[in-house]
N, C-alpha and C positions, 0 to 999 in steps of 0.2 A: 133649895128654897124656893127659887125663881119660879120653878116648875111645878112645886105644889100650888102655890099662889095662883100663877097663869091657868092652873086645869080647873082652879076654884072659879076661874071669870073673878078672881079679884082683879082690879089696877095696879100697875105695879112702872117703877119708875129704875129701870137699872142705871150703876155710876160703876163707874172703872179708870184708871190713870192712865188705862189703854185702848185707846180709841179700836184700833184694831182687833184687838181680843173682846173688846164690848161690842162690836159689831156682830163677831162673829157668833157670838154667844146669841146675839137678839136674834141670827138666822136661824140658828141649831133651833128654838124654839119656832120657827116658823112665822118668824114676822108678825107677831099679831097683833090686833086693833088695839090690846088692854095695854100695852108695851109703849114706852118711849125708853130713851138712852140718851144719856149725856156723860160724857169725857171728863173727867176734871178731876185735881188732887182734892178728894172730902177733907184733906188736913187744913186746906183753906175756905175760911169765911165765903168768899164769895161762890165759891163750889156749892155747897151747900142752900145758899139763898138763893142761885140757878135750879138746881134741882127743886127745891118746894115751889119757885115760880112756874116752873115745869108742870108740875102735878097740880098745879093750881088751874094752870091755864086748860088743861089736856082733862082734868077730872074734878074739879071745883073745891077741892079737898084732899087731907093728909087723913086719914084714919089710922097707919099706923106705920111705922119709921125702924127698920132696920138698919142699924148699923155691923156689917161684918168686915170693917176695916181694919182690924188687928186690933193687937195692942198698943196702950200708949203708955209705953215705958220711960221711970227718969233718964234711962239711957238714951233713947231716940230724943228724949226733950232737949237732952245736949247735947247733939247732933245737929239740931237746927240753927 
């Protein structure tokens, strides 16, 4: 999905809990100037706040937010 958005010259903020994989993905996209990344656990409020702050700092707005973190189920809720 990010690749399609980047090819259309959309601004992209990428997130993953695994910084190594995130950096690798960013580099596979040839380190585009219209993309930034931030490692962190998206289930934590502060990570979401940091992502929005980064988007506003770099691009002045958030037009579309796509959450592809996976399902939040009752079983996941009990494990926290």
